[in-house]
N, C-alpha and C positions, 0 to 999 in steps of 0.2 A: 504494499499500500505505499503509495507517494505521500510526500509531506502535505501537500495541498488537499488531498483526499482525506488525510487525517485531521486536518484543520476542519474541513467541511463537516466532517461526522462530529468532532466535538461540539463546532458551534450549533448545528442542528439539535444536536442533545440539550444544548444550554437554551435555546430559544423554546424547545419543546418543554422543559422545565419551567422556565419562566412564564410561560403563556398559561400552563397548567396550575401553577402556583397563584397566578393573578386571578384566573377563573374561579379557584375554589375560594380564595379570599373574598371575592364580590359575592359569591354565592352566600357564604357564611356571613358576611356583613348585612346582605339583604334578609336573610331568615331572621337576623337579629331585630333589624328595623320592622319587619312584619310581626314579629312577636310582640315588641314595646306597643305597636298601634293597635293590635288586638286587645292586649290587656288594657290599655288606655280606654278603648271602646267599652269594654265591660264594665270598667270601673265607672265610666259616665252612665251606662245604663242602670247599675245598682244607685247610683247617686239620684237619678231622675225617676226611680222607680216608685209608684204608689205604695203605700202601707201593704194594700192588698197584693200586689204583686211581689214585694218583698216577702210577705207571709208565704204566697205560694210557692215561691223560689225556696224558702228555707225548708217548706214540707217536703219538696221534691228531694232536696238534699237529705233531710233526716230519712226519707224513703230508702235511699241508696244506702246510707249508714245502717240503718236496720237490716237490711239485706246482707251487707257485709257481715254484721254482728251474728246473724243466725247462721250464716256459713261457717264461720269460726267457732262458734258454739258446738256445731254440729261435728267438726273436726277434733275439737277438744274431747266430745263426748266418745268418740270413735278412739282416739289415742289412749283414754284412760281405761277404756273396754279391753284394749289390746295389752295395755299394760298389766292388767289383771288376769290375762291369760286367755283372752276371748281371739278366736281367729278373724281373719279379716271379714269374712262372710257373717259371722256372728255379730260382729260391731257394727256392720251395715244394715241388718236385718230390719225391716220395716221401713226403710228408706229408698226401696227400689223405685225407679221412676215409673210412674203408670202412663202409657200410652193409649 
């Protein structure tokens, strides 16, 4: 490989890396701007919401948290039963999905 061919190869690699890094940095920065914008809009909606809307939002959040709690309680029950010597099938008895 001649010296000029080697230089062209190095130059091509450097340019490729530079363009890729600029593109990645721009995408990362743009994603950050979008996230900030979305958070600002959500905060404005919460601030402008009527008390009835706020209550509805809180009830919706509560529903999600209650569902998570029930799931965690089920897992804890299963783990406690298995710790007491129950098999996996025994610990999950009565919790089969009904179709």
